[in-house]
PyMOL Python script that loads the backbone (N, CA, C, O; Angstrom):
from pymol import cmd

cmd.read_pdbstr("""\
ATOM      1  N   UNK A   1     106.207 116.900 111.721  1.00  0.00           N
ATOM      2  CA  UNK A   1     104.796 116.808 111.409  1.00  0.00           C
ATOM      3  C   UNK A   1     104.573 115.558 110.546  1.00  0.00           C
ATOM      4  O   UNK A   1     105.308 115.332 109.585  1.00  0.00           O
ATOM      5  N   UNK A   2     103.570 114.752 110.882  1.00  0.00           N
ATOM      6  CA  UNK A   2     103.280 113.549 110.090  1.00  0.00           C
ATOM      7  C   UNK A   2     102.823 113.902 108.673  1.00  0.00           C
ATOM      8  O   UNK A   2     102.284 114.980 108.424  1.00  0.00           O
ATOM      9  N   UNK A   3     103.050 112.981 107.774  1.00  0.00           N
ATOM     10  CA  UNK A   3     102.642 113.169 106.379  1.00  0.00           C
ATOM     11  C   UNK A   3     101.125 113.030 106.248  1.00  0.00           C
ATOM     12  O   UNK A   3     100.468 112.395 107.073  1.00  0.00           O
ATOM     13  N   UNK A   4     100.591 113.638 105.196  1.00  0.00           N
ATOM     14  CA  UNK A   4      99.178 113.494 104.889  1.00  0.00           C
ATOM     15  C   UNK A   4      98.921 112.109 104.298  1.00  0.00           C
ATOM     16  O   UNK A   4      99.835 111.498 103.744  1.00  0.00           O
ATOM     17  N   UNK A   5      97.675 111.601 104.411  1.00  0.00           N
ATOM     18  CA  UNK A   5      97.366 110.257 103.888  1.00  0.00           C
ATOM     19  C   UNK A   5      97.726 110.071 102.416  1.00  0.00           C
ATOM     20  O   UNK A   5      98.242 109.017 102.043  1.00  0.00           O
ATOM     21  N   UNK A   6      97.468 111.069 101.575  1.00  0.00           N
ATOM     22  CA  UNK A   6      97.791 110.923 100.159  1.00  0.00           C
ATOM     23  C   UNK A   6      99.303 110.873  99.938  1.00  0.00           C
ATOM     24  O   UNK A   6      99.766 110.249  98.984  1.00  0.00           O
ATOM     25  N   UNK A   7     100.075 111.524 100.808  1.00  0.00           N
ATOM     26  CA  UNK A   7     101.529 111.440 100.710  1.00  0.00           C
ATOM     27  C   UNK A   7     102.016 110.050 101.124  1.00  0.00           C
ATOM     28  O   UNK A   7     102.922 109.488 100.510  1.00  0.00           O
ATOM     29  N   UNK A   8     101.406 109.512 102.162  1.00  0.00           N
ATOM     30  CA  UNK A   8     101.765 108.165 102.621  1.00  0.00           C
ATOM     31  C   UNK A   8     101.423 107.149 101.534  1.00  0.00           C
ATOM     32  O   UNK A   8     102.223 106.263 101.236  1.00  0.00           O
ATOM     33  N   UNK A   9     100.230 107.277 100.941  1.00  0.00           N
ATOM     34  CA  UNK A   9      99.804 106.369  99.868  1.00  0.00           C
ATOM     35  C   UNK A   9     100.795 106.413  98.705  1.00  0.00           C
ATOM     36  O   UNK A   9     101.201 105.369  98.195  1.00  0.00           O
ATOM     37  N   UNK A  10     101.181 107.602  98.290  1.00  0.00           N
ATOM     38  CA  UNK A  10     102.117 107.747  97.176  1.00  0.00           C
ATOM     39  C   UNK A  10     103.472 107.120  97.516  1.00  0.00           C
ATOM     40  O   UNK A  10     104.085 106.467  96.672  1.00  0.00           O
ATOM     41  N   UNK A  11     103.934 107.318  98.749  1.00  0.00           N
ATOM     42  CA  UNK A  11     105.217 106.751  99.167  1.00  0.00           C
ATOM     43  C   UNK A  11     105.171 105.237  99.185  1.00  0.00           C
ATOM     44  O   UNK A  11     106.108 104.578  98.736  1.00  0.00           O
ATOM     45  N   UNK A  12     104.074 104.676  99.709  1.00  0.00           N
ATOM     46  CA  UNK A  12     103.935 103.215  99.773  1.00  0.00           C
ATOM     47  C   UNK A  12     103.884 102.629  98.361  1.00  0.00           C
ATOM     48  O   UNK A  12     104.553 101.635  98.077  1.00  0.00           O
ATOM     49  N   UNK A  13     103.093 103.240  97.478  1.00  0.00           N
ATOM     50  CA  UNK A  13     102.983 102.726  96.112  1.00  0.00           C
ATOM     51  C   UNK A  13     104.288 102.879  95.346  1.00  0.00           C
ATOM     52  O   UNK A  13     104.600 102.072  94.470  1.00  0.00           O
ATOM     53  N   UNK A  14     105.041 103.908  95.675  1.00  0.00           N
ATOM     54  CA  UNK A  14     106.352 104.097  95.062  1.00  0.00           C
ATOM     55  C   UNK A  14     107.343 103.025  95.536  1.00  0.00           C
ATOM     56  O   UNK A  14     108.132 102.487  94.759  1.00  0.00           O
ATOM     57  N   UNK A  15     107.270 102.741  96.828  1.00  0.00           N
ATOM     58  CA  UNK A  15     108.191 101.768  97.434  1.00  0.00           C
ATOM     59  C   UNK A  15     107.801 100.327  97.111  1.00  0.00           C
ATOM     60  O   UNK A  15     108.666  99.470  96.933  1.00  0.00           O
ATOM     61  N   UNK A  16     106.495 100.066  97.036  1.00  0.00           N
ATOM     62  CA  UNK A  16     105.974  98.715  96.785  1.00  0.00           C
ATOM     63  C   UNK A  16     105.025  98.749  95.582  1.00  0.00           C
ATOM     64  O   UNK A  16     103.808  98.743  95.767  1.00  0.00           O
ATOM     65  N   UNK A  17     105.553  98.783  94.362  1.00  0.00           N
ATOM     66  CA  UNK A  17     104.692  98.886  93.171  1.00  0.00           C
ATOM     67  C   UNK A  17     103.706  97.730  93.016  1.00  0.00           C
ATOM     68  O   UNK A  17     102.691  97.874  92.335  1.00  0.00           O
ATOM     69  N   UNK A  18     103.992  96.590  93.636  1.00  0.00           N
ATOM     70  CA  UNK A  18     103.085  95.438  93.532  1.00  0.00           C
ATOM     71  C   UNK A  18     101.748  95.690  94.226  1.00  0.00           C
ATOM     72  O   UNK A  18     100.815  94.904  94.061  1.00  0.00           O
ATOM     73  N   UNK A  19     101.638  96.772  94.999  1.00  0.00           N
ATOM     74  CA  UNK A  19     100.393  97.072  95.719  1.00  0.00           C
ATOM     75  C   UNK A  19      99.429  97.931  94.898  1.00  0.00           C
ATOM     76  O   UNK A  19      98.357  98.280  95.392  1.00  0.00           O
ATOM     77  N   UNK A  20      99.778  98.272  93.685  1.00  0.00           N
ATOM     78  CA  UNK A  20      98.931  99.162  92.878  1.00  0.00           C
ATOM     79  C   UNK A  20      97.518  98.619  92.661  1.00  0.00           C
ATOM     80  O   UNK A  20      96.583  99.402  92.492  1.00  0.00           O
ATOM     81  N   UNK A  21      97.347  97.314  92.662  1.00  0.00           N
ATOM     82  CA  UNK A  21      96.022  96.710  92.462  1.00  0.00           C
ATOM     83  C   UNK A  21      95.354  96.322  93.777  1.00  0.00           C
ATOM     84  O   UNK A  21      94.372  95.580  93.769  1.00  0.00           O
ATOM     85  N   UNK A  22      95.861  96.804  94.890  1.00  0.00           N
ATOM     86  CA  UNK A  22      95.341  96.433  96.208  1.00  0.00           C
ATOM     87  C   UNK A  22      94.741  97.650  96.906  1.00  0.00           C
ATOM     88  O   UNK A  22      94.981  97.867  98.094  1.00  0.00           O
ATOM     89  N   UNK A  23      93.964  98.441  96.173  1.00  0.00           N
ATOM     90  CA  UNK A  23      93.421  99.690  96.704  1.00  0.00           C
ATOM     91  C   UNK A  23      92.603  99.502  97.981  1.00  0.00           C
ATOM     92  O   UNK A  23      92.749 100.272  98.930  1.00  0.00           O
ATOM     93  N   UNK A  24      91.745  98.484  98.008  1.00  0.00           N
ATOM     94  CA  UNK A  24      90.889  98.279  99.178  1.00  0.00           C
ATOM     95  C   UNK A  24      91.726  97.974 100.416  1.00  0.00           C
ATOM     96  O   UNK A  24      91.510  98.562 101.476  1.00  0.00           O
ATOM     97  N   UNK A  25      92.673  97.062 100.284  1.00  0.00           N
ATOM     98  CA  UNK A  25      93.530  96.716 101.419  1.00  0.00           C
ATOM     99  C   UNK A  25      94.393  97.898 101.830  1.00  0.00           C
ATOM    100  O   UNK A  25      94.631  98.112 103.019  1.00  0.00           O
ATOM    101  N   UNK A  26      94.858  98.659 100.861  1.00  0.00           N
ATOM    102  CA  UNK A  26      95.653  99.843 101.175  1.00  0.00           C
ATOM    103  C   UNK A  26      94.804 100.880 101.911  1.00  0.00           C
ATOM    104  O   UNK A  26      95.293 101.557 102.816  1.00  0.00           O
ATOM    105  N   UNK A  27      93.544 101.004 101.526  1.00  0.00           N
ATOM    106  CA  UNK A  27      92.630 101.908 102.239  1.00  0.00           C
ATOM    107  C   UNK A  27      92.448 101.469 103.689  1.00  0.00           C
ATOM    108  O   UNK A  27      92.387 102.304 104.591  1.00  0.00           O
ATOM    109  N   UNK A  28      92.359 100.150 103.912  1.00  0.00           N
ATOM    110  CA  UNK A  28      92.235  99.630 105.273  1.00  0.00           C
ATOM    111  C   UNK A  28      93.476 100.000 106.080  1.00  0.00           C
ATOM    112  O   UNK A  28      93.366 100.475 107.210  1.00  0.00           O
ATOM    113  N   UNK A  29      94.647  99.783 105.503  1.00  0.00           N
ATOM    114  CA  UNK A  29      95.898 100.112 106.186  1.00  0.00           C
ATOM    115  C   UNK A  29      95.943 101.594 106.543  1.00  0.00           C
ATOM    116  O   UNK A  29      96.304 101.954 107.664  1.00  0.00           O
ATOM    117  N   UNK A  30      95.586 102.439 105.611  1.00  0.00           N
ATOM    118  CA  UNK A  30      95.624 103.878 105.866  1.00  0.00           C
ATOM    119  C   UNK A  30      94.567 104.308 106.883  1.00  0.00           C
ATOM    120  O   UNK A  30      94.796 105.243 107.651  1.00  0.00           O
ATOM    121  N   UNK A  31      93.422 103.641 106.897  1.00  0.00           N
ATOM    122  CA  UNK A  31      92.400 103.997 107.891  1.00  0.00           C
ATOM    123  C   UNK A  31      92.821 103.560 109.287  1.00  0.00           C
ATOM    124  O   UNK A  31      92.518 104.240 110.267  1.00  0.00           O
ATOM    125  N   UNK A  32      93.520 102.429 109.388  1.00  0.00           N
ATOM    126  CA  UNK A  32      94.057 102.009 110.687  1.00  0.00           C
ATOM    127  C   UNK A  32      95.119 103.012 111.124  1.00  0.00           C
ATOM    128  O   UNK A  32      95.156 103.428 112.282  1.00  0.00           O
ATOM    129  N   UNK A  33      95.977 103.392 110.189  1.00  0.00           N
ATOM    130  CA  UNK A  33      97.059 104.324 110.496  1.00  0.00           C
ATOM    131  C   UNK A  33      96.522 105.688 110.905  1.00  0.00           C
ATOM    132  O   UNK A  33      97.169 106.410 111.663  1.00  0.00           O
ATOM    133  N   UNK A  34      95.349 106.041 110.410  1.00  0.00           N
ATOM    134  CA  UNK A  34      94.749 107.328 110.723  1.00  0.00           C
ATOM    135  C   UNK A  34      94.481 107.474 112.220  1.00  0.00           C
ATOM    136  O   UNK A  34      94.388 108.593 112.724  1.00  0.00           O
ATOM    137  N   UNK A  35      94.356 106.363 112.928  1.00  0.00           N
ATOM    138  CA  UNK A  35      94.085 106.407 114.358  1.00  0.00           C
ATOM    139  C   UNK A  35      95.324 106.470 115.231  1.00  0.00           C
ATOM    140  O   UNK A  35      95.216 106.414 116.456  1.00  0.00           O
ATOM    141  N   UNK A  36      96.505 106.586 114.623  1.00  0.00           N
ATOM    142  CA  UNK A  36      97.742 106.608 115.424  1.00  0.00           C
ATOM    143  C   UNK A  36      97.813 107.874 116.251  1.00  0.00           C
ATOM    144  O   UNK A  36      97.161 108.875 115.953  1.00  0.00           O
ATOM    145  N   UNK A  37      98.609 107.808 117.280  1.00  0.00           N
ATOM    146  CA  UNK A  37      98.769 108.954 118.160  1.00  0.00           C
ATOM    147  C   UNK A  37      99.933 109.811 117.690  1.00  0.00           C
ATOM    148  O   UNK A  37     101.003 109.305 117.351  1.00  0.00           O
ATOM    149  N   UNK A  38      99.705 111.103 117.677  1.00  0.00           N
ATOM    150  CA  UNK A  38     100.745 112.062 117.331  1.00  0.00           C
ATOM    151  C   UNK A  38     100.978 112.909 118.570  1.00  0.00           C
ATOM    152  O   UNK A  38     100.037 113.437 119.162  1.00  0.00           O
ATOM    153  N   UNK A  39     102.245 113.032 118.956  1.00  0.00           N
ATOM    154  CA  UNK A  39     102.582 113.797 120.147  1.00  0.00           C
ATOM    155  C   UNK A  39     102.184 115.258 120.041  1.00  0.00           C
ATOM    156  O   UNK A  39     101.915 115.762 118.951  1.00  0.00           O
ATOM    157  N   UNK A  40     102.150 115.929 121.173  1.00  0.00           N
ATOM    158  CA  UNK A  40     101.718 117.320 121.204  1.00  0.00           C
ATOM    159  C   UNK A  40     102.620 118.228 120.362  1.00  0.00           C
ATOM    160  O   UNK A  40     102.188 119.287 119.905  1.00  0.00           O
ATOM    161  N   UNK A  41     103.848 117.816 120.163  1.00  0.00           N
ATOM    162  CA  UNK A  41     104.779 118.620 119.375  1.00  0.00           C
ATOM    163  C   UNK A  41     104.872 118.150 117.926  1.00  0.00           C
ATOM    164  O   UNK A  41     105.769 118.563 117.190  1.00  0.00           O
ATOM    165  N   UNK A  42     103.939 117.283 117.517  1.00  0.00           N
ATOM    166  CA  UNK A  42     103.922 116.787 116.153  1.00  0.00           C
ATOM    167  C   UNK A  42     104.773 115.553 115.938  1.00  0.00           C
ATOM    168  O   UNK A  42     104.921 115.081 114.810  1.00  0.00           O
ATOM    169  N   UNK A  43     105.337 115.024 117.031  1.00  0.00           N
ATOM    170  CA  UNK A  43     106.181 113.830 116.912  1.00  0.00           C
ATOM    171  C   UNK A  43     105.319 112.636 116.543  1.00  0.00           C
ATOM    172  O   UNK A  43     104.314 112.352 117.194  1.00  0.00           O
ATOM    173  N   UNK A  44     105.724 111.945 115.491  1.00  0.00           N
ATOM    174  CA  UNK A  44     104.992 110.779 115.003  1.00  0.00           C
ATOM    175  C   UNK A  44     105.464 109.554 115.771  1.00  0.00           C
ATOM    176  O   UNK A  44     106.658 109.257 115.796  1.00  0.00           O
ATOM    177  N   UNK A  45     104.537 108.844 116.395  1.00  0.00           N
ATOM    178  CA  UNK A  45     104.883 107.669 117.195  1.00  0.00           C
ATOM    179  C   UNK A  45     104.659 106.362 116.449  1.00  0.00           C
ATOM    180  O   UNK A  45     104.310 105.352 117.058  1.00  0.00           O
ATOM    181  N   UNK A  46     104.855 106.374 115.142  1.00  0.00           N
ATOM    182  CA  UNK A  46     104.674 105.150 114.362  1.00  0.00           C
ATOM    183  C   UNK A  46     103.226 104.987 113.961  1.00  0.00           C
ATOM    184  O   UNK A  46     102.516 105.969 113.745  1.00  0.00           O
ATOM    185  N   UNK A  47     102.798 103.763 113.864  1.00  0.00           N
ATOM    186  CA  UNK A  47     101.431 103.488 113.470  1.00  0.00           C
ATOM    187  C   UNK A  47     101.385 102.267 112.578  1.00  0.00           C
ATOM    188  O   UNK A  47     102.363 101.528 112.466  1.00  0.00           O
ATOM    189  N   UNK A  48     100.251 102.062 111.949  1.00  0.00           N
ATOM    190  CA  UNK A  48     100.030 100.870 111.135  1.00  0.00           C
ATOM    191  C   UNK A  48     100.959 100.825 109.928  1.00  0.00           C
ATOM    192  O   UNK A  48     101.443  99.752 109.568  1.00  0.00           O
ATOM    193  N   UNK A  49     101.214 101.956 109.302  1.00  0.00           N
ATOM    194  CA  UNK A  49     102.079 101.970 108.118  1.00  0.00           C
ATOM    195  C   UNK A  49     103.505 101.606 108.519  1.00  0.00           C
ATOM    196  O   UNK A  49     104.163 100.823 107.833  1.00  0.00           O
ATOM    197  N   UNK A  50     103.981 102.168 109.620  1.00  0.00           N
ATOM    198  CA  UNK A  50     105.335 101.832 110.080  1.00  0.00           C
ATOM    199  C   UNK A  50     105.437 100.340 110.416  1.00  0.00           C
ATOM    200  O   UNK A  50     106.430  99.693 110.083  1.00  0.00           O
ATOM    201  N   UNK A  51     104.408  99.798 111.073  1.00  0.00           N
ATOM    202  CA  UNK A  51     104.384  98.372 111.402  1.00  0.00           C
ATOM    203  C   UNK A  51     104.402  97.528 110.125  1.00  0.00           C
ATOM    204  O   UNK A  51     105.145  96.551 110.028  1.00  0.00           O
ATOM    205  N   UNK A  52     103.583  97.911 109.154  1.00  0.00           N
ATOM    206  CA  UNK A  52     103.543  97.218 107.868  1.00  0.00           C
ATOM    207  C   UNK A  52     104.918  97.214 107.212  1.00  0.00           C
ATOM    208  O   UNK A  52     105.393  96.172 106.758  1.00  0.00           O
ATOM    209  N   UNK A  53     105.555  98.380 107.163  1.00  0.00           N
ATOM    210  CA  UNK A  53     106.870  98.467 106.521  1.00  0.00           C
ATOM    211  C   UNK A  53     107.921  97.666 107.276  1.00  0.00           C
ATOM    212  O   UNK A  53     108.798  97.057 106.663  1.00  0.00           O
ATOM    213  N   UNK A  54     107.839  97.663 108.597  1.00  0.00           N
ATOM    214  CA  UNK A  54     108.780  96.855 109.377  1.00  0.00           C
ATOM    215  C   UNK A  54     108.592  95.369 109.098  1.00  0.00           C
ATOM    216  O   UNK A  54     109.568  94.625 109.004  1.00  0.00           O
ATOM    217  N   UNK A  55     107.342  94.936 108.967  1.00  0.00           N
ATOM    218  CA  UNK A  55     107.082  93.529 108.640  1.00  0.00           C
ATOM    219  C   UNK A  55     107.647  93.172 107.268  1.00  0.00           C
ATOM    220  O   UNK A  55     108.230  92.103 107.090  1.00  0.00           O
ATOM    221  N   UNK A  56     107.474  94.062 106.308  1.00  0.00           N
ATOM    222  CA  UNK A  56     107.971  93.795 104.954  1.00  0.00           C
ATOM    223  C   UNK A  56     109.491  93.754 104.918  1.00  0.00           C
ATOM    224  O   UNK A  56     110.072  92.913 104.231  1.00  0.00           O
ATOM    225  N   UNK A  57     110.131  94.640 105.639  1.00  0.00           N
ATOM    226  CA  UNK A  57     111.586  94.757 105.575  1.00  0.00           C
ATOM    227  C   UNK A  57     112.317  93.765 106.461  1.00  0.00           C
ATOM    228  O   UNK A  57     113.447  93.381 106.157  1.00  0.00           O
ATOM    229  N   UNK A  58     111.689  93.344 107.555  1.00  0.00           N
ATOM    230  CA  UNK A  58     112.397  92.516 108.533  1.00  0.00           C
ATOM    231  C   UNK A  58     112.892  91.202 107.945  1.00  0.00           C
ATOM    232  O   UNK A  58     113.999  90.765 108.260  1.00  0.00           O
ATOM    233  N   UNK A  59     112.112  90.585 107.119  1.00  0.00           N
ATOM    234  CA  UNK A  59     112.514  89.306 106.514  1.00  0.00           C
ATOM    235  C   UNK A  59     112.254  89.279 105.022  1.00  0.00           C
ATOM    236  O   UNK A  59     112.068  88.215 104.432  1.00  0.00           O
ATOM    237  N   UNK A  60     112.244  90.436 104.424  1.00  0.00           N
ATOM    238  CA  UNK A  60     112.010  90.543 102.976  1.00  0.00           C
ATOM    239  C   UNK A  60     110.712  89.854 102.572  1.00  0.00           C
ATOM    240  O   UNK A  60     110.662  89.095 101.604  1.00  0.00           O
ATOM    241  N   UNK A  61     109.664  90.139 103.341  1.00  0.00           N
ATOM    242  CA  UNK A  61     108.363  89.534 103.040  1.00  0.00           C
ATOM    243  C   UNK A  61     107.707  90.222 101.847  1.00  0.00           C
ATOM    244  O   UNK A  61     107.984  91.382 101.543  1.00  0.00           O
ATOM    245  N   UNK A  62     106.832  89.475 101.182  1.00  0.00           N
ATOM    246  CA  UNK A  62     106.077  89.998 100.053  1.00  0.00           C
ATOM    247  C   UNK A  62     105.063  91.024 100.576  1.00  0.00           C
ATOM    248  O   UNK A  62     104.207  90.666 101.385  1.00  0.00           O
ATOM    249  N   UNK A  63     105.134  92.279 100.141  1.00  0.00           N
ATOM    250  CA  UNK A  63     104.224  93.299 100.655  1.00  0.00           C
ATOM    251  C   UNK A  63     102.751  93.002 100.372  1.00  0.00           C
ATOM    252  O   UNK A  63     101.886  93.406 101.150  1.00  0.00           O
ATOM    253  N   UNK A  64     102.451  92.308  99.279  1.00  0.00           N
ATOM    254  CA  UNK A  64     101.059  91.958  98.977  1.00  0.00           C
ATOM    255  C   UNK A  64     100.526  90.997 100.036  1.00  0.00           C
ATOM    256  O   UNK A  64      99.409  91.167 100.523  1.00  0.00           O
ATOM    257  N   UNK A  65     101.317  89.994 100.391  1.00  0.00           N
ATOM    258  CA  UNK A  65     100.888  89.040 101.420  1.00  0.00           C
ATOM    259  C   UNK A  65     100.756  89.712 102.783  1.00  0.00           C
ATOM    260  O   UNK A  65      99.805  89.452 103.519  1.00  0.00           O
ATOM    261  N   UNK A  66     101.702  90.566 103.113  1.00  0.00           N
ATOM    262  CA  UNK A  66     101.649  91.268 104.404  1.00  0.00           C
ATOM    263  C   UNK A  66     100.417  92.160 104.462  1.00  0.00           C
ATOM    264  O   UNK A  66      99.715  92.182 105.473  1.00  0.00           O
ATOM    265  N   UNK A  67     100.148  92.901 103.378  1.00  0.00           N
ATOM    266  CA  UNK A  67      98.982  93.788 103.352  1.00  0.00           C
ATOM    267  C   UNK A  67      97.684  92.995 103.436  1.00  0.00           C
ATOM    268  O   UNK A  67      96.771  93.389 104.162  1.00  0.00           O
ATOM    269  N   UNK A  68      97.585  91.891 102.710  1.00  0.00           N
ATOM    270  CA  UNK A  68      96.385  91.048 102.784  1.00  0.00           C
ATOM    271  C   UNK A  68      96.172  90.523 104.191  1.00  0.00           C
ATOM    272  O   UNK A  68      95.057  90.563 104.712  1.00  0.00           O
ATOM    273  N   UNK A  69      97.247  90.025 104.815  1.00  0.00           N
ATOM    274  CA  UNK A  69      97.150  89.497 106.179  1.00  0.00           C
ATOM    275  C   UNK A  69      96.707  90.588 107.148  1.00  0.00           C
ATOM    276  O   UNK A  69      95.820  90.376 107.975  1.00  0.00           O
ATOM    277  N   UNK A  70      97.331  91.749 107.037  1.00  0.00           N
ATOM    278  CA  UNK A  70      97.050  92.842 107.970  1.00  0.00           C
ATOM    279  C   UNK A  70      95.608  93.337 107.812  1.00  0.00           C
ATOM    280  O   UNK A  70      94.910  93.548 108.804  1.00  0.00           O
ATOM    281  N   UNK A  71      95.171  93.517 106.580  1.00  0.00           N
ATOM    282  CA  UNK A  71      93.797  93.982 106.336  1.00  0.00           C
ATOM    283  C   UNK A  71      92.785  92.939 106.793  1.00  0.00           C
ATOM    284  O   UNK A  71      91.760  93.292 107.376  1.00  0.00           O
ATOM    285  N   UNK A  72      93.055  91.658 106.539  1.00  0.00           N
ATOM    286  CA  UNK A  72      92.146  90.585 106.938  1.00  0.00           C
ATOM    287  C   UNK A  72      92.037  90.498 108.456  1.00  0.00           C
ATOM    288  O   UNK A  72      90.931  90.423 108.991  1.00  0.00           O
ATOM    289  N   UNK A  73      93.176  90.508 109.163  1.00  0.00           N
ATOM    290  CA  UNK A  73      93.125  90.393 110.622  1.00  0.00           C
ATOM    291  C   UNK A  73      92.441  91.597 111.244  1.00  0.00           C
ATOM    292  O   UNK A  73      91.756  91.467 112.259  1.00  0.00           O
ATOM    293  N   UNK A  74      92.619  92.766 110.646  1.00  0.00           N
ATOM    294  CA  UNK A  74      91.926  93.943 111.176  1.00  0.00           C
ATOM    295  C   UNK A  74      90.421  93.821 110.945  1.00  0.00           C
ATOM    296  O   UNK A  74      89.625  94.107 111.839  1.00  0.00           O
ATOM    297  N   UNK A  75      90.041  93.398 109.754  1.00  0.00           N
ATOM    298  CA  UNK A  75      88.616  93.243 109.450  1.00  0.00           C
ATOM    299  C   UNK A  75      87.974  92.206 110.371  1.00  0.00           C
ATOM    300  O   UNK A  75      86.857  92.403 110.849  1.00  0.00           O
ATOM    301  N   UNK A  76      88.676  91.111 110.616  1.00  0.00           N
ATOM    302  CA  UNK A  76      88.137  90.071 111.499  1.00  0.00           C
ATOM    303  C   UNK A  76      88.031  90.549 112.925  1.00  0.00           C
ATOM    304  O   UNK A  76      87.079  90.205 113.625  1.00  0.00           O
ATOM    305  N   UNK A  77      89.000  91.343 113.374  1.00  0.00           N
ATOM    306  CA  UNK A  77      88.942  91.843 114.743  1.00  0.00           C
ATOM    307  C   UNK A  77      87.768  92.807 114.926  1.00  0.00           C
ATOM    308  O   UNK A  77      87.238  92.943 116.028  1.00  0.00           O
ATOM    309  N   UNK A  78      87.365  93.477 113.837  1.00  0.00           N
ATOM    310  CA  UNK A  78      86.211  94.382 113.898  1.00  0.00           C
ATOM    311  C   UNK A  78      84.894  93.624 113.806  1.00  0.00           C
ATOM    312  O   UNK A  78      83.872  94.096 114.304  1.00  0.00           O
ATOM    313  N   UNK A  79      84.910  92.446 113.168  1.00  0.00           N
ATOM    314  CA  UNK A  79      83.681  91.688 112.928  1.00  0.00           C
ATOM    315  C   UNK A  79      83.291  90.808 114.117  1.00  0.00           C
ATOM    316  O   UNK A  79      82.111  90.516 114.306  1.00  0.00           O
ATOM    317  N   UNK A  80      84.259  90.388 114.910  1.00  0.00           N
ATOM    318  CA  UNK A  80      83.989  89.503 116.029  1.00  0.00           C
ATOM    319  C   UNK A  80      83.625  90.325 117.252  1.00  0.00           C
ATOM    320  O   UNK A  80      84.434  91.131 117.713  1.00  0.00           O
ATOM    321  N   UNK A  81      82.414  90.136 117.794  1.00  0.00           N
ATOM    322  CA  UNK A  81      82.009  90.931 118.951  1.00  0.00           C
ATOM    323  C   UNK A  81      82.821  90.573 120.183  1.00  0.00           C
ATOM    324  O   UNK A  81      83.226  89.425 120.366  1.00  0.00           O
ATOM    325  N   UNK A  82      83.051  91.567 121.021  1.00  0.00           N
ATOM    326  CA  UNK A  82      83.777  91.375 122.260  1.00  0.00           C
ATOM    327  C   UNK A  82      82.867  90.634 123.247  1.00  0.00           C
ATOM    328  O   UNK A  82      81.771  91.114 123.536  1.00  0.00           O
ATOM    329  N   UNK A  83      83.298  89.462 123.777  1.00  0.00           N
ATOM    330  CA  UNK A  83      82.427  88.703 124.687  1.00  0.00           C
ATOM    331  C   UNK A  83      82.138  89.443 125.999  1.00  0.00           C
ATOM    332  O   UNK A  83      81.180  89.123 126.702  1.00  0.00           O
ATOM    333  N   UNK A  84      82.963  90.421 126.314  1.00  0.00           N
ATOM    334  CA  UNK A  84      82.753  91.164 127.560  1.00  0.00           C
ATOM    335  C   UNK A  84      81.750  92.285 127.448  1.00  0.00           C
ATOM    336  O   UNK A  84      81.429  92.927 128.448  1.00  0.00           O
ATOM    337  N   UNK A  85      81.242  92.538 126.242  1.00  0.00           N
ATOM    338  CA  UNK A  85      80.314  93.666 126.113  1.00  0.00           C
ATOM    339  C   UNK A  85      78.883  93.232 125.997  1.00  0.00           C
ATOM    340  O   UNK A  85      77.990  94.072 125.882  1.00  0.00           O
TER     341      UNK A  85
END
""", "prot")
cmd.dss("prot")
cmd.show_as("cartoon", "prot")
cmd.util.cbc("prot")
cmd.orient("prot")
């Protein structure tokens, strides 16, 4: 069974203490993650938080920079209208 959002937030802040002052960006990450798909048997298929953590761990990237980039690109993708619509 996937963790609750407040459990994920606590785990992320525990793992990356430098994010304590990035509440807005962390909220964006958690709201993106909220849309992930969970299998019928409760199997967690990853999501935005897993992607974020993989980016941070893959090359020892600064979690603040990764979170800022991820939140910004998501916000921009929501702000730019789709030309096909």
